[in-house]
Short mmCIF file of the C-alpha atoms (twelve columns), coordinates in Angstrom:
data_MODEL
# 
_entry.id   MODEL 
# 
loop_
_atom_site.group_PDB 
_atom_site.id 
_atom_site.type_symbol 
_atom_site.label_atom_id 
_atom_site.label_alt_id 
_atom_site.label_comp_id 
_atom_site.label_asym_id 
_atom_site.label_seq_id 
_atom_site.Cartn_x 
_atom_site.Cartn_y 
_atom_site.Cartn_z 
_atom_site.pdbx_PDB_model_num 
ATOM 1   C CA . TRP A 1   12.713  13.049  0.114   1 
ATOM 2   C CA . HIS A 2   10.923  10.707  -2.252  1 
ATOM 3   C CA . GLY A 3   8.204   9.147   -0.107  1 
ATOM 4   C CA . SER A 4   7.623   5.463   0.547   1 
ATOM 5   C CA . ASP A 5   8.574   2.691   -1.803  1 
ATOM 6   C CA . HIS A 6   5.924   0.309   -3.099  1 
ATOM 7   C CA . GLY A 7   5.659   -2.711  -0.789  1 
ATOM 8   C CA . LEU A 8   7.690   -1.167  2.014   1 
ATOM 9   C CA . ASP A 9   4.932   -2.048  4.479   1 
ATOM 10  C CA . ILE A 10  5.164   -5.799  3.817   1 
ATOM 11  C CA . GLY A 11  8.108   -6.284  6.169   1 
ATOM 12  C CA . PHE A 12  6.255   -4.527  8.970   1 
ATOM 13  C CA . ILE A 13  3.086   -6.548  8.367   1 
ATOM 14  C CA . PHE A 14  5.058   -9.784  8.706   1 
ATOM 15  C CA . GLY A 15  7.042   -8.638  11.765  1 
ATOM 16  C CA . ALA A 16  10.456  -8.122  10.175  1 
ATOM 17  C CA . PRO A 17  11.763  -5.795  12.947  1 
ATOM 18  C CA . PHE A 18  11.415  -8.704  15.396  1 
ATOM 19  C CA . ARG A 19  13.569  -11.121 13.385  1 
ATOM 20  C CA . ASP A 20  17.198  -11.732 14.301  1 
ATOM 21  C CA . THR A 21  18.155  -11.351 10.641  1 
ATOM 22  C CA . TYR A 22  16.503  -7.913  10.305  1 
ATOM 23  C CA . VAL A 23  18.973  -5.482  8.742   1 
ATOM 24  C CA . SER A 24  18.559  -1.914  9.917   1 
ATOM 25  C CA . ASN A 25  20.850  1.036   10.455  1 
ATOM 26  C CA . ALA A 26  18.477  2.224   13.156  1 
ATOM 27  C CA . SER A 27  19.506  3.093   16.684  1 
ATOM 28  C CA . ASP A 28  17.947  1.168   19.569  1 
ATOM 29  C CA . SER A 29  15.209  3.789   19.992  1 
ATOM 30  C CA . GLN A 30  14.500  3.801   16.251  1 
ATOM 31  C CA . LEU A 31  14.333  -0.001  16.241  1 
ATOM 32  C CA . LEU A 32  11.851  0.192   19.105  1 
ATOM 33  C CA . ASN A 33  9.728   2.579   17.013  1 
ATOM 34  C CA . GLU A 34  9.971   0.234   14.016  1 
ATOM 35  C CA . ARG A 35  8.734   -2.594  16.233  1 
ATOM 36  C CA . ARG A 36  5.811   -0.448  17.412  1 
ATOM 37  C CA . VAL A 37  4.892   0.300   13.795  1 
ATOM 38  C CA . SER A 38  5.172   -3.403  13.005  1 
ATOM 39  C CA . LEU A 39  2.903   -4.373  15.918  1 
ATOM 40  C CA . SER A 40  0.346   -1.809  14.789  1 
ATOM 41  C CA . ALA A 41  0.474   -3.079  11.197  1 
ATOM 42  C CA . MET A 42  0.122   -6.713  12.297  1 
ATOM 43  C CA . GLU A 43  -2.787  -5.837  14.580  1 
ATOM 44  C CA . THR A 44  -4.532  -3.906  11.804  1 
ATOM 45  C CA . VAL A 45  -4.228  -6.768  9.312   1 
ATOM 46  C CA . ALA A 46  -5.249  -9.361  11.927  1 
ATOM 47  C CA . ASN A 47  -8.320  -7.331  12.919  1 
ATOM 48  C CA . PHE A 48  -9.311  -6.990  9.284   1 
ATOM 49  C CA . ALA A 49  -8.942  -10.748 8.755   1 
ATOM 50  C CA . ARG A 50  -10.853 -11.641 11.928  1 
ATOM 51  C CA . TYR A 51  -13.587 -9.032  12.068  1 
ATOM 52  C CA . GLY A 52  -13.802 -7.464  8.615   1 
ATOM 53  C CA . ASN A 53  -12.517 -4.093  9.774   1 
ATOM 54  C CA . PRO A 54  -9.050  -2.850  10.715  1 
ATOM 55  C CA . GLY A 55  -9.965  -1.850  14.261  1 
ATOM 56  C CA . LYS A 56  -10.031 1.529   15.936  1 
ATOM 57  C CA . GLN A 57  -9.658  4.419   13.535  1 
ATOM 58  C CA . GLU A 58  -10.641 7.758   14.953  1 
ATOM 59  C CA . SER A 59  -14.283 8.409   14.006  1 
ATOM 60  C CA . ILE A 60  -14.061 6.379   10.788  1 
ATOM 61  C CA . GLU A 61  -16.746 3.770   10.209  1 
ATOM 62  C CA . TRP A 62  -15.444 0.898   8.095   1 
ATOM 63  C CA . GLN A 63  -18.083 -0.123  5.568   1 
ATOM 64  C CA . PRO A 64  -18.252 -3.853  4.740   1 
ATOM 65  C CA . TYR A 65  -16.954 -4.934  1.362   1 
ATOM 66  C CA . TYR A 66  -19.206 -7.969  1.269   1 
ATOM 67  C CA . GLU A 67  -22.786 -7.592  2.319   1 
ATOM 68  C CA . THR A 68  -24.966 -10.635 2.755   1 
ATOM 69  C CA . ASN A 69  -28.706 -10.761 2.532   1 
ATOM 70  C CA . LYS A 70  -28.904 -14.442 3.567   1 
ATOM 71  C CA . LYS A 71  -29.302 -15.365 -0.089  1 
ATOM 72  C CA . ASP A 72  -26.478 -13.822 -2.031  1 
ATOM 73  C CA . ILE A 73  -23.138 -12.098 -1.724  1 
ATOM 74  C CA . ILE A 74  -22.827 -8.605  -3.091  1 
ATOM 75  C CA . ASN A 75  -19.295 -8.117  -4.356  1 
ATOM 76  C CA . PRO A 76  -18.811 -4.536  -5.563  1 
ATOM 77  C CA . TYR A 77  -15.872 -3.899  -7.851  1 
ATOM 78  C CA . PHE A 78  -14.368 -1.401  -10.242 1 
ATOM 79  C CA . GLU A 79  -13.220 -2.691  -13.620 1 
ATOM 80  C CA . PHE A 80  -9.922  -1.311  -14.895 1 
ATOM 81  C CA . THR A 81  -9.808  -1.528  -18.659 1 
ATOM 82  C CA . ARG A 82  -8.833  0.412   -21.747 1 
ATOM 83  C CA . ARG A 83  -12.248 0.185   -23.327 1 
ATOM 84  C CA . TYR A 84  -14.714 3.055   -23.047 1 
ATOM 85  C CA . PHE A 85  -17.695 2.666   -20.721 1 
ATOM 86  C CA . SER A 86  -20.941 4.200   -21.874 1 
ATOM 87  C CA . ASP A 87  -22.447 3.881   -18.407 1 
ATOM 88  C CA . SER A 88  -20.211 2.951   -15.460 1 
ATOM 89  C CA . PRO A 89  -17.161 0.770   -14.795 1 
ATOM 90  C CA . PHE A 90  -18.673 -0.228  -11.441 1 
ATOM 91  C CA . GLY A 91  -20.477 -3.522  -11.076 1 
ATOM 92  C CA . VAL A 92  -21.404 -6.303  -8.681  1 
ATOM 93  C CA . GLY A 93  -20.772 -10.022 -8.624  1 
ATOM 94  C CA . PHE A 94  -17.208 -9.940  -9.968  1 
ATOM 95  C CA . LYS A 95  -16.206 -13.480 -11.015 1 
ATOM 96  C CA . TYR A 96  -19.332 -14.794 -9.321  1 
ATOM 97  C CA . GLU A 97  -18.922 -18.282 -10.742 1 
ATOM 98  C CA . CYS A 98  -15.328 -18.505 -9.482  1 
ATOM 99  C CA . ASN A 99  -16.259 -17.278 -6.026  1 
ATOM 100 C CA . HIS A 100 -19.502 -19.242 -5.683  1 
ATOM 101 C CA . PHE A 101 -17.561 -22.069 -3.999  1 
ATOM 102 C CA . TRP A 102 -16.901 -19.792 -0.988  1 
ATOM 103 C CA . HIS A 103 -20.536 -18.672 -0.768  1 
ATOM 104 C CA . LYS A 104 -21.568 -21.236 1.849   1 
ATOM 105 C CA . TYR A 105 -18.482 -20.547 3.985   1 
ATOM 106 C CA . VAL A 106 -18.876 -16.773 4.019   1 
ATOM 107 C CA . LEU A 107 -22.583 -16.949 4.809   1 
ATOM 108 C CA . ALA A 108 -22.023 -19.597 7.489   1 
ATOM 109 C CA . ASN A 109 -20.293 -17.071 9.735   1 
# 
């Protein structure tokens, strides 16, 4: 047993078990389970895209990544780098200038 491969979930997120060209050595019942996993993955991603959270997760409250205060977008991030940080690698406003274009669209909703 070696665990899951990187990116193995992508096929499920895009509904691969429902395609006619899907290659699987699974039995009919296993294919049905793969389709259930795929539906769950698609629903989770769709909920996150629509509502900003992945949907029902037993007693877990999904905290928003972007918080708006009607004036600005707070964009928390962690900077991965080789240089040493004297204080903290956490910051806000990552690539603010690049993302400023989307400001009016995010706040409009």
